C-alpha positions as CSV (number, residue, x, y, z in Angstrom):
1,X,-24.7,133.6,32.5
2,X,-26.9,134.7,29.7
3,X,-24.8,133.1,27.0
4,X,-25.5,129.7,28.4
5,X,-29.2,130.3,27.6
6,X,-28.6,130.1,23.9
7,X,-28.5,133.9,23.6
8,X,-25.7,135.4,21.6
9,X,-23.9,137.9,23.8
10,X,-21.4,140.6,22.9
11,X,-19.4,142.1,25.8
12,X,-17.6,145.4,25.6
13,X,-14.7,145.9,28.0
14,X,-14.2,149.6,28.6
15,X,-11.3,149.1,31.0
16,X,-7.8,150.0,29.7
17,X,-6.4,147.2,31.9
18,X,-8.6,144.7,30.1
19,X,-9.5,142.8,33.3
20,X,-12.8,141.6,32.0
21,X,-11.2,140.6,28.7
22,X,-8.6,138.6,30.6
23,X,-11.2,137.0,32.8
24,X,-13.3,135.9,29.9
25,X,-10.3,134.8,27.9
26,X,-8.9,132.5,30.6
27,X,-6.5,135.1,31.9
28,X,-4.8,135.6,28.5
29,X,-4.0,139.2,28.0
30,X,-4.2,140.7,24.5
31,X,-2.5,144.0,23.7
32,X,-3.3,146.5,20.9
33,X,-0.6,145.2,18.6
34,X,-1.8,141.6,18.9
35,X,-5.4,142.7,18.4
36,X,-4.6,144.6,15.3
37,X,-2.5,141.8,13.8
38,X,-5.4,139.3,14.4
39,X,-8.2,141.6,13.2
40,X,-9.8,141.8,16.7
41,X,-11.9,144.9,17.5
42,X,-10.8,146.9,20.5
43,X,-13.0,149.1,22.5
44,X,-10.7,152.1,21.7
45,X,-11.4,151.5,18.0
46,X,-15.1,152.0,18.6
47,X,-14.4,155.7,19.1
48,X,-12.8,156.0,15.6
49,X,-14.8,157.3,12.7
50,X,-14.1,154.1,10.8
51,X,-14.1,150.8,12.7
52,X,-10.8,149.0,12.8
53,X,-10.7,145.2,13.1
54,X,-13.2,142.8,11.7
55,X,-14.4,140.7,14.6
56,X,-14.9,140.5,18.4
57,X,-12.8,138.0,20.3
58,X,-14.8,134.8,20.3
59,X,-14.9,133.1,23.7
60,X,-17.4,130.4,22.8
61,X,-20.3,130.0,20.4
62,X,-22.6,132.5,22.3
63,X,-20.0,134.8,23.8
64,X,-17.6,137.3,22.3
65,X,-15.8,140.3,23.7
66,X,-14.7,143.6,22.3
67,X,-11.4,143.9,24.2
68,X,-10.2,146.6,26.5
69,X,-6.6,147.7,25.9
70,X,-4.3,150.5,27.0
71,X,-5.3,152.6,24.0
72,X,-8.5,153.4,26.0
73,X,-6.5,155.8,28.2
74,X,-6.3,158.3,25.4
75,X,-10.1,158.3,25.0
76,X,-10.7,160.1,28.3
77,X,-7.9,162.5,27.7
78,X,-9.5,164.0,24.6
79,X,-12.0,166.9,25.0
80,X,-15.5,165.5,24.6
81,X,-16.6,165.7,21.0
82,X,-18.7,164.0,18.4
83,X,-16.4,160.9,18.6
84,X,-18.4,159.8,21.6
85,X,-21.3,159.0,19.3
86,X,-19.2,156.5,17.3
87,X,-19.4,153.5,19.7
88,X,-23.2,153.4,19.5
89,X,-23.1,153.5,15.7
90,X,-20.4,150.8,15.5
91,X,-22.0,148.6,18.2
92,X,-25.4,148.6,16.4
93,X,-23.6,147.7,13.1
94,X,-21.7,144.8,14.8
95,X,-24.8,143.5,16.6
96,X,-26.8,143.5,13.3
97,X,-24.0,142.1,11.2
98,X,-23.0,139.2,13.5
99,X,-26.5,138.5,15.0
100,X,-25.9,139.3,18.6
101,X,-29.0,139.3,20.8
102,X,-27.5,141.3,23.8
103,X,-24.7,143.7,24.3
104,X,-23.3,144.2,27.8
105,X,-21.0,147.2,28.3
106,X,-18.7,147.1,31.3
107,X,-18.1,150.7,32.1
108,X,-15.5,152.5,34.1
109,X,-16.6,153.6,37.6
110,X,-15.9,157.3,36.9
111,X,-17.3,160.0,34.6
112,X,-15.5,160.6,31.3
113,X,-15.8,160.0,27.6
114,X,-15.9,156.2,28.0
115,X,-18.8,156.4,30.5
116,X,-20.7,159.0,28.5
117,X,-20.4,157.0,25.3
118,X,-21.5,153.8,27.1
119,X,-24.6,155.6,28.4
120,X,-25.4,156.9,25.0
121,X,-25.1,153.5,23.5
122,X,-27.3,151.6,26.0
123,X,-31.0,150.8,26.0
124,X,-30.8,149.9,29.7
125,X,-28.4,151.1,32.4
126,X,-27.7,149.1,35.5
127,X,-25.7,150.7,38.2
128,X,-24.7,148.3,40.9
129,X,-23.8,150.2,44.1
130,X,-22.7,149.7,47.6
131,X,-25.5,150.5,50.0
132,X,-23.9,153.4,51.9
133,X,-25.1,156.9,52.6
134,X,-22.6,158.4,50.1
135,X,-23.4,155.9,47.4
136,X,-27.1,156.5,47.8
137,X,-26.6,160.3,47.6
138,X,-24.6,159.8,44.4
139,X,-27.5,158.0,42.7
140,X,-29.5,161.1,42.2
141,X,-26.5,163.0,40.7
142,X,-25.8,160.1,38.3
143,X,-29.5,159.8,37.4
144,X,-29.6,163.5,36.5
145,X,-26.5,163.2,34.3
146,X,-27.9,160.1,32.5
147,X,-31.2,161.8,31.9
148,X,-29.6,164.9,30.7
149,X,-31.0,167.2,33.4
């Protein structure tokens, strides 16, 4: 993993189930109430105009995670609006303030506000796919949507 190379990594879990958060956090689940009481930033709070929470969940010296919680379900239920620009703004601020070198965003596999905001916030997009005829056909459609065509 990149964090073991003395690179400070911030991971953003865009999954409302928080599977990546739990995996990185030794299978300990953190809900919205606990996160708020401990001042931990949630991915859902990245969509707010003002960022709630003060810190990402520290896993070790070089790895922290902005946790995925059930509050993310409401993000994709909203009509797309300017709020999808907030994650990029907040992530850049967090990266600069806390000295992260790399940010990895674990996105949902489907289109929606969480996916669009992730695409807008990234410098590099990696799409792992299964090598099947349908998956390969879908690449061109996804590439067009990411490039704005």
